[in-house]
mmCIF file of the N, C-alpha and C atoms, coordinates in Angstrom:
data_MODEL
# 
_entry.id   MODEL 
# 
loop_
_atom_site.group_PDB 
_atom_site.id 
_atom_site.type_symbol 
_atom_site.label_atom_id 
_atom_site.label_alt_id 
_atom_site.label_comp_id 
_atom_site.label_asym_id 
_atom_site.label_entity_id 
_atom_site.label_seq_id 
_atom_site.pdbx_PDB_ins_code 
_atom_site.Cartn_x 
_atom_site.Cartn_y 
_atom_site.Cartn_z 
_atom_site.occupancy 
_atom_site.B_iso_or_equiv 
_atom_site.pdbx_formal_charge 
_atom_site.auth_seq_id 
_atom_site.auth_comp_id 
_atom_site.auth_asym_id 
_atom_site.auth_atom_id 
_atom_site.pdbx_PDB_model_num 
ATOM 1   N N  . UNK A 1 1  ? 25.232 87.830  -15.431 1.00 0.00 ? 1  UNK A N  1 
ATOM 2   C CA . UNK A 1 1  ? 24.075 87.203  -16.025 1.00 0.00 ? 1  UNK A CA 1 
ATOM 3   C C  . UNK A 1 1  ? 23.054 86.913  -14.931 1.00 0.00 ? 1  UNK A C  1 
ATOM 4   N N  . UNK A 1 2  ? 21.814 87.280  -15.190 1.00 0.00 ? 2  UNK A N  1 
ATOM 5   C CA . UNK A 1 2  ? 20.731 87.014  -14.264 1.00 0.00 ? 2  UNK A CA 1 
ATOM 6   C C  . UNK A 1 2  ? 20.045 85.722  -14.703 1.00 0.00 ? 2  UNK A C  1 
ATOM 7   N N  . UNK A 1 3  ? 19.929 84.767  -13.787 1.00 0.00 ? 3  UNK A N  1 
ATOM 8   C CA . UNK A 1 3  ? 19.422 83.434  -14.103 1.00 0.00 ? 3  UNK A CA 1 
ATOM 9   C C  . UNK A 1 3  ? 18.153 83.170  -13.300 1.00 0.00 ? 3  UNK A C  1 
ATOM 10  N N  . UNK A 1 4  ? 17.117 82.718  -14.007 1.00 0.00 ? 4  UNK A N  1 
ATOM 11  C CA . UNK A 1 4  ? 15.848 82.347  -13.384 1.00 0.00 ? 4  UNK A CA 1 
ATOM 12  C C  . UNK A 1 4  ? 15.907 80.868  -13.022 1.00 0.00 ? 4  UNK A C  1 
ATOM 13  N N  . UNK A 1 5  ? 15.507 80.542  -11.789 1.00 0.00 ? 5  UNK A N  1 
ATOM 14  C CA . UNK A 1 5  ? 15.528 79.155  -11.319 1.00 0.00 ? 5  UNK A CA 1 
ATOM 15  C C  . UNK A 1 5  ? 14.141 78.825  -10.770 1.00 0.00 ? 5  UNK A C  1 
ATOM 16  N N  . UNK A 1 6  ? 13.510 77.786  -11.324 1.00 0.00 ? 6  UNK A N  1 
ATOM 17  C CA . UNK A 1 6  ? 12.172 77.380  -10.879 1.00 0.00 ? 6  UNK A CA 1 
ATOM 18  C C  . UNK A 1 6  ? 12.199 75.940  -10.394 1.00 0.00 ? 6  UNK A C  1 
ATOM 19  N N  . UNK A 1 7  ? 11.105 75.537  -9.776  1.00 0.00 ? 7  UNK A N  1 
ATOM 20  C CA . UNK A 1 7  ? 10.935 74.194  -9.227  1.00 0.00 ? 7  UNK A CA 1 
ATOM 21  C C  . UNK A 1 7  ? 11.920 73.915  -8.099  1.00 0.00 ? 7  UNK A C  1 
ATOM 22  N N  . UNK A 1 8  ? 12.209 74.950  -7.320  1.00 0.00 ? 8  UNK A N  1 
ATOM 23  C CA . UNK A 1 8  ? 13.103 74.818  -6.167  1.00 0.00 ? 8  UNK A CA 1 
ATOM 24  C C  . UNK A 1 8  ? 12.307 74.199  -5.017  1.00 0.00 ? 8  UNK A C  1 
ATOM 25  N N  . UNK A 1 9  ? 12.894 73.246  -4.350  1.00 0.00 ? 9  UNK A N  1 
ATOM 26  C CA . UNK A 1 9  ? 12.256 72.639  -3.186  1.00 0.00 ? 9  UNK A CA 1 
ATOM 27  C C  . UNK A 1 9  ? 11.919 73.717  -2.161  1.00 0.00 ? 9  UNK A C  1 
ATOM 28  N N  . UNK A 1 10 ? 10.752 73.599  -1.534  1.00 0.00 ? 10 UNK A N  1 
ATOM 29  C CA . UNK A 1 10 ? 10.339 74.580  -0.532  1.00 0.00 ? 10 UNK A CA 1 
ATOM 30  C C  . UNK A 1 10 ? 11.257 74.570  0.689   1.00 0.00 ? 10 UNK A C  1 
ATOM 31  N N  . UNK A 1 11 ? 12.012 73.500  0.875   1.00 0.00 ? 11 UNK A N  1 
ATOM 32  C CA . UNK A 1 11 ? 12.920 73.396  2.022   1.00 0.00 ? 11 UNK A CA 1 
ATOM 33  C C  . UNK A 1 11 ? 14.343 73.871  1.696   1.00 0.00 ? 11 UNK A C  1 
ATOM 34  N N  . UNK A 1 12 ? 14.613 74.169  0.453   1.00 0.00 ? 12 UNK A N  1 
ATOM 35  C CA . UNK A 1 12 ? 15.967 74.576  0.049   1.00 0.00 ? 12 UNK A CA 1 
ATOM 36  C C  . UNK A 1 12 ? 16.278 75.983  0.549   1.00 0.00 ? 12 UNK A C  1 
ATOM 37  N N  . UNK A 1 13 ? 17.541 76.184  0.927   1.00 0.00 ? 13 UNK A N  1 
ATOM 38  C CA . UNK A 1 13 ? 17.969 77.512  1.380   1.00 0.00 ? 13 UNK A CA 1 
ATOM 39  C C  . UNK A 1 13 ? 18.731 78.219  0.253   1.00 0.00 ? 13 UNK A C  1 
ATOM 40  N N  . UNK A 1 14 ? 18.867 79.524  0.405   1.00 0.00 ? 14 UNK A N  1 
ATOM 41  C CA . UNK A 1 14 ? 19.646 80.298  -0.565  1.00 0.00 ? 14 UNK A CA 1 
ATOM 42  C C  . UNK A 1 14 ? 21.100 79.841  -0.561  1.00 0.00 ? 14 UNK A C  1 
ATOM 43  N N  . UNK A 1 15 ? 21.626 79.480  0.602   1.00 0.00 ? 15 UNK A N  1 
ATOM 44  C CA . UNK A 1 15 ? 23.012 78.998  0.675   1.00 0.00 ? 15 UNK A CA 1 
ATOM 45  C C  . UNK A 1 15 ? 23.197 77.697  -0.101  1.00 0.00 ? 15 UNK A C  1 
ATOM 46  N N  . UNK A 1 16 ? 22.220 76.797  -0.016  1.00 0.00 ? 16 UNK A N  1 
ATOM 47  C CA . UNK A 1 16 ? 22.306 75.530  -0.757  1.00 0.00 ? 16 UNK A CA 1 
ATOM 48  C C  . UNK A 1 16 ? 22.250 75.778  -2.263  1.00 0.00 ? 16 UNK A C  1 
ATOM 49  N N  . UNK A 1 17 ? 21.386 76.684  -2.676  1.00 0.00 ? 17 UNK A N  1 
ATOM 50  C CA . UNK A 1 17 ? 21.281 77.010  -4.099  1.00 0.00 ? 17 UNK A CA 1 
ATOM 51  C C  . UNK A 1 17 ? 22.568 77.676  -4.576  1.00 0.00 ? 17 UNK A C  1 
ATOM 52  N N  . UNK A 1 18 ? 23.125 78.558  -3.766  1.00 0.00 ? 18 UNK A N  1 
ATOM 53  C CA . UNK A 1 18 ? 24.383 79.223  -4.116  1.00 0.00 ? 18 UNK A CA 1 
ATOM 54  C C  . UNK A 1 18 ? 25.498 78.191  -4.286  1.00 0.00 ? 18 UNK A C  1 
ATOM 55  N N  . UNK A 1 19 ? 25.548 77.200  -3.405  1.00 0.00 ? 19 UNK A N  1 
ATOM 56  C CA . UNK A 1 19 ? 26.584 76.161  -3.498  1.00 0.00 ? 19 UNK A CA 1 
ATOM 57  C C  . UNK A 1 19 ? 26.463 75.385  -4.803  1.00 0.00 ? 19 UNK A C  1 
ATOM 58  N N  . UNK A 1 20 ? 25.245 75.105  -5.239  1.00 0.00 ? 20 UNK A N  1 
ATOM 59  C CA . UNK A 1 20 ? 25.051 74.377  -6.499  1.00 0.00 ? 20 UNK A CA 1 
ATOM 60  C C  . UNK A 1 20 ? 25.581 75.196  -7.679  1.00 0.00 ? 20 UNK A C  1 
ATOM 61  N N  . UNK A 1 21 ? 25.290 76.486  -7.697  1.00 0.00 ? 21 UNK A N  1 
ATOM 62  C CA . UNK A 1 21 ? 25.744 77.336  -8.799  1.00 0.00 ? 21 UNK A CA 1 
ATOM 63  C C  . UNK A 1 21 ? 27.226 77.650  -8.700  1.00 0.00 ? 21 UNK A C  1 
ATOM 64  N N  . UNK A 1 22 ? 27.774 77.711  -7.504  1.00 0.00 ? 22 UNK A N  1 
ATOM 65  C CA . UNK A 1 22 ? 29.190 78.042  -7.316  1.00 0.00 ? 22 UNK A CA 1 
ATOM 66  C C  . UNK A 1 22 ? 30.118 76.999  -7.933  1.00 0.00 ? 22 UNK A C  1 
ATOM 67  N N  . UNK A 1 23 ? 29.605 75.808  -8.197  1.00 0.00 ? 23 UNK A N  1 
ATOM 68  C CA . UNK A 1 23 ? 30.417 74.790  -8.887  1.00 0.00 ? 23 UNK A CA 1 
ATOM 69  C C  . UNK A 1 23 ? 30.799 75.248  -10.292 1.00 0.00 ? 23 UNK A C  1 
ATOM 70  N N  . UNK A 1 24 ? 30.054 76.200  -10.836 1.00 0.00 ? 24 UNK A N  1 
ATOM 71  C CA . UNK A 1 24 ? 30.278 76.668  -12.204 1.00 0.00 ? 24 UNK A CA 1 
ATOM 72  C C  . UNK A 1 24 ? 30.976 78.013  -12.272 1.00 0.00 ? 24 UNK A C  1 
ATOM 73  N N  . UNK A 1 25 ? 31.166 78.667  -11.129 1.00 0.00 ? 25 UNK A N  1 
ATOM 74  C CA . UNK A 1 25 ? 31.857 79.949  -11.129 1.00 0.00 ? 25 UNK A CA 1 
ATOM 75  C C  . UNK A 1 25 ? 31.363 80.849  -10.014 1.00 0.00 ? 25 UNK A C  1 
ATOM 76  N N  . UNK A 1 26 ? 31.755 82.115  -10.097 1.00 0.00 ? 26 UNK A N  1 
ATOM 77  C CA . UNK A 1 26 ? 31.422 83.092  -9.057  1.00 0.00 ? 26 UNK A CA 1 
ATOM 78  C C  . UNK A 1 26 ? 29.935 83.428  -9.070  1.00 0.00 ? 26 UNK A C  1 
ATOM 79  N N  . UNK A 1 27 ? 29.343 83.426  -7.890  1.00 0.00 ? 27 UNK A N  1 
ATOM 80  C CA . UNK A 1 27 ? 27.939 83.790  -7.718  1.00 0.00 ? 27 UNK A CA 1 
ATOM 81  C C  . UNK A 1 27 ? 27.900 85.081  -6.915  1.00 0.00 ? 27 UNK A C  1 
ATOM 82  N N  . UNK A 1 28 ? 27.293 86.131  -7.475  1.00 0.00 ? 28 UNK A N  1 
ATOM 83  C CA . UNK A 1 28 ? 27.260 87.405  -6.760  1.00 0.00 ? 28 UNK A CA 1 
ATOM 84  C C  . UNK A 1 28 ? 26.019 87.546  -5.880  1.00 0.00 ? 28 UNK A C  1 
ATOM 85  N N  . UNK A 1 29 ? 24.906 86.888  -6.240  1.00 0.00 ? 29 UNK A N  1 
ATOM 86  C CA . UNK A 1 29 ? 23.732 86.941  -5.370  1.00 0.00 ? 29 UNK A CA 1 
ATOM 87  C C  . UNK A 1 29 ? 22.769 85.803  -5.682  1.00 0.00 ? 29 UNK A C  1 
ATOM 88  N N  . UNK A 1 30 ? 21.993 85.448  -4.658  1.00 0.00 ? 30 UNK A N  1 
ATOM 89  C CA . UNK A 1 30 ? 20.956 84.421  -4.782  1.00 0.00 ? 30 UNK A CA 1 
ATOM 90  C C  . UNK A 1 30 ? 19.737 84.934  -4.030  1.00 0.00 ? 30 UNK A C  1 
ATOM 91  N N  . UNK A 1 31 ? 18.577 84.832  -4.659  1.00 0.00 ? 31 UNK A N  1 
ATOM 92  C CA . UNK A 1 31 ? 17.338 85.259  -4.003  1.00 0.00 ? 31 UNK A CA 1 
ATOM 93  C C  . UNK A 1 31 ? 16.237 84.265  -4.324  1.00 0.00 ? 31 UNK A C  1 
ATOM 94  N N  . UNK A 1 32 ? 15.743 83.574  -3.276  1.00 0.00 ? 32 UNK A N  1 
ATOM 95  C CA . UNK A 1 32 ? 14.565 82.728  -3.422  1.00 0.00 ? 32 UNK A CA 1 
ATOM 96  C C  . UNK A 1 32 ? 13.380 83.563  -2.959  1.00 0.00 ? 32 UNK A C  1 
ATOM 97  N N  . UNK A 1 33 ? 12.390 83.735  -3.811  1.00 0.00 ? 33 UNK A N  1 
ATOM 98  C CA . UNK A 1 33 ? 11.244 84.563  -3.466  1.00 0.00 ? 33 UNK A CA 1 
ATOM 99  C C  . UNK A 1 33 ? 10.340 83.846  -2.475  1.00 0.00 ? 33 UNK A C  1 
ATOM 100 N N  . UNK A 1 34 ? 9.796  84.628  -1.542  1.00 0.00 ? 34 UNK A N  1 
ATOM 101 C CA . UNK A 1 34 ? 8.940  84.079  -0.481  1.00 0.00 ? 34 UNK A CA 1 
ATOM 102 C C  . UNK A 1 34 ? 7.586  84.770  -0.491  1.00 0.00 ? 34 UNK A C  1 
ATOM 103 N N  . UNK A 1 35 ? 6.586  84.028  -0.064  1.00 0.00 ? 35 UNK A N  1 
ATOM 104 C CA . UNK A 1 35 ? 5.242  84.563  0.082   1.00 0.00 ? 35 UNK A CA 1 
ATOM 105 C C  . UNK A 1 35 ? 5.230  85.600  1.201   1.00 0.00 ? 35 UNK A C  1 
ATOM 106 N N  . UNK A 1 36 ? 4.607  86.740  0.985   1.00 0.00 ? 36 UNK A N  1 
ATOM 107 C CA . UNK A 1 36 ? 4.600  87.812  1.983   1.00 0.00 ? 36 UNK A CA 1 
ATOM 108 C C  . UNK A 1 36 ? 3.876  87.414  3.271   1.00 0.00 ? 36 UNK A C  1 
ATOM 109 N N  . UNK A 1 37 ? 2.790  86.685  3.131   1.00 0.00 ? 37 UNK A N  1 
ATOM 110 C CA . UNK A 1 37 ? 1.978  86.366  4.301   1.00 0.00 ? 37 UNK A CA 1 
ATOM 111 C C  . UNK A 1 37 ? 2.523  85.192  5.109   1.00 0.00 ? 37 UNK A C  1 
ATOM 112 N N  . UNK A 1 38 ? 2.977  84.149  4.406   1.00 0.00 ? 38 UNK A N  1 
ATOM 113 C CA . UNK A 1 38 ? 3.415  82.934  5.109   1.00 0.00 ? 38 UNK A CA 1 
ATOM 114 C C  . UNK A 1 38 ? 4.926  82.855  5.272   1.00 0.00 ? 38 UNK A C  1 
ATOM 115 N N  . UNK A 1 39 ? 5.671  83.669  4.522   1.00 0.00 ? 39 UNK A N  1 
ATOM 116 C CA . UNK A 1 39 ? 7.134  83.648  4.503   1.00 0.00 ? 39 UNK A CA 1 
ATOM 117 C C  . UNK A 1 39 ? 7.672  82.301  4.000   1.00 0.00 ? 39 UNK A C  1 
ATOM 118 N N  . UNK A 1 40 ? 6.827  81.543  3.306   1.00 0.00 ? 40 UNK A N  1 
ATOM 119 C CA . UNK A 1 40 ? 7.227  80.257  2.736   1.00 0.00 ? 40 UNK A CA 1 
ATOM 120 C C  . UNK A 1 40 ? 7.760  80.490  1.315   1.00 0.00 ? 40 UNK A C  1 
ATOM 121 N N  . UNK A 1 41 ? 8.735  79.689  0.933   1.00 0.00 ? 41 UNK A N  1 
ATOM 122 C CA . UNK A 1 41 ? 9.295  79.781  -0.409  1.00 0.00 ? 41 UNK A CA 1 
ATOM 123 C C  . UNK A 1 41 ? 8.193  79.646  -1.459  1.00 0.00 ? 41 UNK A C  1 
ATOM 124 N N  . UNK A 1 42 ? 8.314  80.418  -2.526  1.00 0.00 ? 42 UNK A N  1 
ATOM 125 C CA . UNK A 1 42 ? 7.372  80.317  -3.635  1.00 0.00 ? 42 UNK A CA 1 
ATOM 126 C C  . UNK A 1 42 ? 7.872  79.322  -4.689  1.00 0.00 ? 42 UNK A C  1 
ATOM 127 N N  . UNK A 1 43 ? 9.048  78.734  -4.465  1.00 0.00 ? 43 UNK A N  1 
ATOM 128 C CA . UNK A 1 43 ? 9.549  77.693  -5.358  1.00 0.00 ? 43 UNK A CA 1 
ATOM 129 C C  . UNK A 1 43 ? 10.331 78.192  -6.558  1.00 0.00 ? 43 UNK A C  1 
ATOM 130 N N  . UNK A 1 44 ? 10.631 79.485  -6.580  1.00 0.00 ? 44 UNK A N  1 
ATOM 131 C CA . UNK A 1 44 ? 11.470 80.007  -7.662  1.00 0.00 ? 44 UNK A CA 1 
ATOM 132 C C  . UNK A 1 44 ? 12.300 81.171  -7.152  1.00 0.00 ? 44 UNK A C  1 
ATOM 133 N N  . UNK A 1 45 ? 13.313 81.518  -7.932  1.00 0.00 ? 45 UNK A N  1 
ATOM 134 C CA . UNK A 1 45 ? 14.177 82.608  -7.532  1.00 0.00 ? 45 UNK A CA 1 
ATOM 135 C C  . UNK A 1 45 ? 15.130 82.999  -8.638  1.00 0.00 ? 45 UNK A C  1 
ATOM 136 N N  . UNK A 1 46 ? 16.144 83.772  -8.266  1.00 0.00 ? 46 UNK A N  1 
ATOM 137 C CA . UNK A 1 46 ? 17.105 84.301  -9.230  1.00 0.00 ? 46 UNK A CA 1 
ATOM 138 C C  . UNK A 1 46 ? 18.523 84.159  -8.680  1.00 0.00 ? 46 UNK A C  1 
ATOM 139 N N  . UNK A 1 47 ? 19.434 83.853  -9.585  1.00 0.00 ? 47 UNK A N  1 
ATOM 140 C CA . UNK A 1 47 ? 20.855 83.769  -9.254  1.00 0.00 ? 47 UNK A CA 1 
ATOM 141 C C  . UNK A 1 47 ? 21.585 84.719  -10.187 1.00 0.00 ? 47 UNK A C  1 
ATOM 142 N N  . UNK A 1 48 ? 22.457 85.524  -9.633  1.00 0.00 ? 48 UNK A N  1 
ATOM 143 C CA . UNK A 1 48 ? 23.254 86.472  -10.428 1.00 0.00 ? 48 UNK A CA 1 
ATOM 144 C C  . UNK A 1 48 ? 24.688 85.980  -10.475 1.00 0.00 ? 48 UNK A C  1 
ATOM 145 N N  . UNK A 1 49 ? 25.200 85.828  -11.712 1.00 0.00 ? 49 UNK A N  1 
ATOM 146 C CA . UNK A 1 49 ? 26.602 85.431  -11.916 1.00 0.00 ? 49 UNK A CA 1 
ATOM 147 C C  . UNK A 1 49 ? 27.253 86.494  -12.800 1.00 0.00 ? 49 UNK A C  1 
ATOM 148 N N  . UNK A 1 50 ? 28.374 87.086  -12.356 1.00 0.00 ? 50 UNK A N  1 
ATOM 149 C CA . UNK A 1 50 ? 28.982 88.187  -13.107 1.00 0.00 ? 50 UNK A CA 1 
ATOM 150 C C  . UNK A 1 50 ? 29.593 87.772  -14.442 1.00 0.00 ? 50 UNK A C  1 
ATOM 151 N N  . UNK A 1 51 ? 29.984 86.522  -14.593 1.00 0.00 ? 51 UNK A N  1 
ATOM 152 C CA . UNK A 1 51 ? 30.612 86.056  -15.828 1.00 0.00 ? 51 UNK A CA 1 
ATOM 153 C C  . UNK A 1 51 ? 29.571 85.324  -16.677 1.00 0.00 ? 51 UNK A C  1 
ATOM 154 N N  . UNK A 1 52 ? 29.271 85.849  -17.868 1.00 0.00 ? 52 UNK A N  1 
ATOM 155 C CA . UNK A 1 52 ? 28.236 85.255  -18.727 1.00 0.00 ? 52 UNK A CA 1 
ATOM 156 C C  . UNK A 1 52 ? 28.558 83.820  -19.139 1.00 0.00 ? 52 UNK A C  1 
ATOM 157 N N  . UNK A 1 53 ? 29.821 83.545  -19.412 1.00 0.00 ? 53 UNK A N  1 
ATOM 158 C CA . UNK A 1 53 ? 30.205 82.183  -19.827 1.00 0.00 ? 53 UNK A CA 1 
ATOM 159 C C  . UNK A 1 53 ? 29.954 81.193  -18.683 1.00 0.00 ? 53 UNK A C  1 
ATOM 160 N N  . UNK A 1 54 ? 30.318 81.568  -17.464 1.00 0.00 ? 54 UNK A N  1 
ATOM 161 C CA . UNK A 1 54 ? 30.060 80.710  -16.313 1.00 0.00 ? 54 UNK A CA 1 
ATOM 162 C C  . UNK A 1 54 ? 28.551 80.552  -16.103 1.00 0.00 ? 54 UNK A C  1 
ATOM 163 N N  . UNK A 1 55 ? 27.798 81.618  -16.322 1.00 0.00 ? 55 UNK A N  1 
ATOM 164 C CA . UNK A 1 55 ? 26.346 81.563  -16.197 1.00 0.00 ? 55 UNK A CA 1 
ATOM 165 C C  . UNK A 1 55 ? 25.728 80.591  -17.191 1.00 0.00 ? 55 UNK A C  1 
ATOM 166 N N  . UNK A 1 56 ? 26.200 80.637  -18.432 1.00 0.00 ? 56 UNK A N  1 
ATOM 167 C CA . UNK A 1 56 ? 25.690 79.715  -19.457 1.00 0.00 ? 56 UNK A CA 1 
ATOM 168 C C  . UNK A 1 56 ? 26.041 78.277  -19.109 1.00 0.00 ? 56 UNK A C  1 
ATOM 169 N N  . UNK A 1 57 ? 27.233 78.062  -18.595 1.00 0.00 ? 57 UNK A N  1 
ATOM 170 C CA . UNK A 1 57 ? 27.623 76.704  -18.170 1.00 0.00 ? 57 UNK A CA 1 
ATOM 171 C C  . UNK A 1 57 ? 26.744 76.220  -17.025 1.00 0.00 ? 57 UNK A C  1 
ATOM 172 N N  . UNK A 1 58 ? 26.421 77.114  -16.095 1.00 0.00 ? 58 UNK A N  1 
ATOM 173 C CA . UNK A 1 58 ? 25.546 76.749  -14.974 1.00 0.00 ? 58 UNK A CA 1 
ATOM 174 C C  . UNK A 1 58 ? 24.152 76.394  -15.477 1.00 0.00 ? 58 UNK A C  1 
ATOM 175 N N  . UNK A 1 59 ? 23.632 77.174  -16.416 1.00 0.00 ? 59 UNK A N  1 
ATOM 176 C CA . UNK A 1 59 ? 22.307 76.889  -16.982 1.00 0.00 ? 59 UNK A CA 1 
ATOM 177 C C  . UNK A 1 59 ? 22.311 75.507  -17.628 1.00 0.00 ? 59 UNK A C  1 
ATOM 178 N N  . UNK A 1 60 ? 23.311 75.244  -18.453 1.00 0.00 ? 60 UNK A N  1 
ATOM 179 C CA . UNK A 1 60 ? 23.394 73.951  -19.137 1.00 0.00 ? 60 UNK A CA 1 
ATOM 180 C C  . UNK A 1 60 ? 23.582 72.799  -18.156 1.00 0.00 ? 60 UNK A C  1 
ATOM 181 N N  . UNK A 1 61 ? 24.355 73.025  -17.109 1.00 0.00 ? 61 UNK A N  1 
ATOM 182 C CA . UNK A 1 61 ? 24.655 71.960  -16.168 1.00 0.00 ? 61 UNK A CA 1 
ATOM 183 C C  . UNK A 1 61 ? 23.556 71.697  -15.148 1.00 0.00 ? 61 UNK A C  1 
ATOM 184 N N  . UNK A 1 62 ? 22.780 72.737  -14.803 1.00 0.00 ? 62 UNK A N  1 
ATOM 185 C CA . UNK A 1 62 ? 21.798 72.584  -13.723 1.00 0.00 ? 62 UNK A CA 1 
ATOM 186 C C  . UNK A 1 62 ? 20.354 72.474  -14.189 1.00 0.00 ? 62 UNK A C  1 
ATOM 187 N N  . UNK A 1 63 ? 20.056 72.795  -15.443 1.00 0.00 ? 63 UNK A N  1 
ATOM 188 C CA . UNK A 1 63 ? 18.690 72.647  -15.933 1.00 0.00 ? 63 UNK A CA 1 
ATOM 189 C C  . UNK A 1 63 ? 18.332 71.161  -15.956 1.00 0.00 ? 63 UNK A C  1 
ATOM 190 N N  . UNK A 1 64 ? 17.309 70.780  -15.208 1.00 0.00 ? 64 UNK A N  1 
ATOM 191 C CA . UNK A 1 64 ? 16.914 69.384  -15.097 1.00 0.00 ? 64 UNK A CA 1 
ATOM 192 C C  . UNK A 1 64 ? 17.619 68.625  -13.980 1.00 0.00 ? 64 UNK A C  1 
ATOM 193 N N  . UNK A 1 65 ? 18.566 69.296  -13.313 1.00 0.00 ? 65 UNK A N  1 
ATOM 194 C CA . UNK A 1 65 ? 19.336 68.681  -12.223 1.00 0.00 ? 65 UNK A CA 1 
ATOM 195 C C  . UNK A 1 65 ? 18.436 68.451  -11.010 1.00 0.00 ? 65 UNK A C  1 
ATOM 196 N N  . UNK A 1 66 ? 18.549 67.262  -10.399 1.00 0.00 ? 66 UNK A N  1 
ATOM 197 C CA . UNK A 1 66 ? 17.761 66.980  -9.203  1.00 0.00 ? 66 UNK A CA 1 
ATOM 198 C C  . UNK A 1 66 ? 18.374 67.693  -7.999  1.00 0.00 ? 66 UNK A C  1 
ATOM 199 N N  . UNK A 1 67 ? 17.582 68.546  -7.397  1.00 0.00 ? 67 UNK A N  1 
ATOM 200 C CA . UNK A 1 67 ? 18.022 69.374  -6.270  1.00 0.00 ? 67 UNK A CA 1 
ATOM 201 C C  . UNK A 1 67 ? 16.899 69.354  -5.243  1.00 0.00 ? 67 UNK A C  1 
ATOM 202 N N  . UNK A 1 68 ? 17.145 68.752  -4.107  1.00 0.00 ? 68 UNK A N  1 
ATOM 203 C CA . UNK A 1 68 ? 16.113 68.659  -3.084  1.00 0.00 ? 68 UNK A CA 1 
ATOM 204 C C  . UNK A 1 68 ? 14.918 67.846  -3.535  1.00 0.00 ? 68 UNK A C  1 
ATOM 205 N N  . UNK A 1 69 ? 15.164 66.768  -4.242  1.00 0.00 ? 69 UNK A N  1 
ATOM 206 C CA . UNK A 1 69 ? 14.149 65.840  -4.749  1.00 0.00 ? 69 UNK A CA 1 
ATOM 207 C C  . UNK A 1 69 ? 13.225 66.466  -5.795  1.00 0.00 ? 69 UNK A C  1 
ATOM 208 N N  . UNK A 1 70 ? 13.673 67.543  -6.413  1.00 0.00 ? 70 UNK A N  1 
ATOM 209 C CA . UNK A 1 70 ? 12.926 68.168  -7.512  1.00 0.00 ? 70 UNK A CA 1 
ATOM 210 C C  . UNK A 1 70 ? 13.912 68.510  -8.619  1.00 0.00 ? 70 UNK A C  1 
ATOM 211 N N  . UNK A 1 71 ? 13.452 68.437  -9.869  1.00 0.00 ? 71 UNK A N  1 
ATOM 212 C CA . UNK A 1 71 ? 14.307 68.780  -11.000 1.00 0.00 ? 71 UNK A CA 1 
ATOM 213 C C  . UNK A 1 71 ? 14.193 70.276  -11.286 1.00 0.00 ? 71 UNK A C  1 
ATOM 214 N N  . UNK A 1 72 ? 15.324 70.962  -11.184 1.00 0.00 ? 72 UNK A N  1 
ATOM 215 C CA . UNK A 1 72 ? 15.344 72.409  -11.397 1.00 0.00 ? 72 UNK A CA 1 
ATOM 216 C C  . UNK A 1 72 ? 15.031 72.768  -12.844 1.00 0.00 ? 72 UNK A C  1 
ATOM 217 N N  . UNK A 1 73 ? 14.401 73.912  -13.020 1.00 0.00 ? 73 UNK A N  1 
ATOM 218 C CA . UNK A 1 73 ? 14.231 74.539  -14.327 1.00 0.00 ? 73 UNK A CA 1 
ATOM 219 C C  . UNK A 1 73 ? 15.101 75.790  -14.271 1.00 0.00 ? 73 UNK A C  1 
ATOM 220 N N  . UNK A 1 74 ? 16.123 75.837  -15.129 1.00 0.00 ? 74 UNK A N  1 
ATOM 221 C CA . UNK A 1 74 ? 17.103 76.928  -15.077 1.00 0.00 ? 74 UNK A CA 1 
ATOM 222 C C  . UNK A 1 74 ? 17.238 77.537  -16.464 1.00 0.00 ? 74 UNK A C  1 
ATOM 223 N N  . UNK A 1 75 ? 17.066 78.870  -16.542 1.00 0.00 ? 75 UNK A N  1 
ATOM 224 C CA . UNK A 1 75 ? 17.232 79.560  -17.823 1.00 0.00 ? 75 UNK A CA 1 
ATOM 225 C C  . UNK A 1 75 ? 17.597 81.019  -17.579 1.00 0.00 ? 75 UNK A C  1 
ATOM 226 N N  . UNK A 1 76 ? 18.067 81.655  -18.624 1.00 0.00 ? 76 UNK A N  1 
ATOM 227 C CA . UNK A 1 76 ? 18.428 83.066  -18.491 1.00 0.00 ? 76 UNK A CA 1 
ATOM 228 C C  . UNK A 1 76 ? 17.165 83.873  -18.210 1.00 0.00 ? 76 UNK A C  1 
ATOM 229 N N  . UNK A 1 77 ? 17.246 84.748  -17.225 1.00 0.00 ? 77 UNK A N  1 
ATOM 230 C CA . UNK A 1 77 ? 16.089 85.584  -16.862 1.00 0.00 ? 77 UNK A CA 1 
ATOM 231 C C  . UNK A 1 77 ? 15.837 86.610  -17.941 1.00 0.00 ? 77 UNK A C  1 
ATOM 232 N N  . UNK A 1 78 ? 14.568 86.816  -18.233 1.00 0.00 ? 78 UNK A N  1 
ATOM 233 C CA . UNK A 1 78 ? 14.186 87.830  -19.211 1.00 0.00 ? 78 UNK A CA 1 
ATOM 234 C C  . UNK A 1 78 ? 14.170 89.185  -18.515 1.00 0.00 ? 78 UNK A C  1 
ATOM 235 N N  . UNK A 1 79 ? 14.528 90.242  -19.231 1.00 0.00 ? 79 UNK A N  1 
ATOM 236 C CA . UNK A 1 79 ? 14.461 91.568  -18.614 1.00 0.00 ? 79 UNK A CA 1 
ATOM 237 C C  . UNK A 1 79 ? 13.000 91.935  -18.314 1.00 0.00 ? 79 UNK A C  1 
ATOM 238 N N  . UNK A 1 80 ? 12.776 92.768  -17.302 1.00 0.00 ? 80 UNK A N  1 
ATOM 239 C CA . UNK A 1 80 ? 11.387 93.160  -16.994 1.00 0.00 ? 80 UNK A CA 1 
ATOM 240 C C  . UNK A 1 80 ? 10.734 93.855  -18.174 1.00 0.00 ? 80 UNK A C  1 
ATOM 241 N N  . UNK A 1 81 ? 9.427  93.611  -18.349 1.00 0.00 ? 81 UNK A N  1 
ATOM 242 C CA . UNK A 1 81 ? 8.687  94.236  -19.463 1.00 0.00 ? 81 UNK A CA 1 
ATOM 243 C C  . UNK A 1 81 ? 8.526  95.722  -19.193 1.00 0.00 ? 81 UNK A C  1 
ATOM 244 N N  . UNK A 1 82 ? 8.717  96.509  -20.239 1.00 0.00 ? 82 UNK A N  1 
ATOM 245 C CA . UNK A 1 82 ? 8.532  97.959  -20.155 1.00 0.00 ? 82 UNK A CA 1 
ATOM 246 C C  . UNK A 1 82 ? 7.173  98.300  -20.745 1.00 0.00 ? 82 UNK A C  1 
ATOM 247 N N  . UNK A 1 83 ? 6.396  99.116  -20.057 1.00 0.00 ? 83 UNK A N  1 
ATOM 248 C CA . UNK A 1 83 ? 5.075  99.508  -20.573 1.00 0.00 ? 83 UNK A CA 1 
ATOM 249 C C  . UNK A 1 83 ? 5.192  100.666 -21.519 1.00 0.00 ? 83 UNK A C  1 
# 
């Protein structure tokens, strides 16, 4: 399951985000998107969890969770739009 995570603290690392999601099950990848010019976090990213049930539990458990003094917005990622 691909999970969209927003409102991530600019100081948070991918390892810290992975640890938060790992409480709910196996995490296969974590990517916090960064600005190309400044290399600063853009405040959102994606977490991939191979087990859909664990992914749903993570969404329910972490949506609104305070992480780095900000409340996360966590939901299932939508597939890319096809033209």
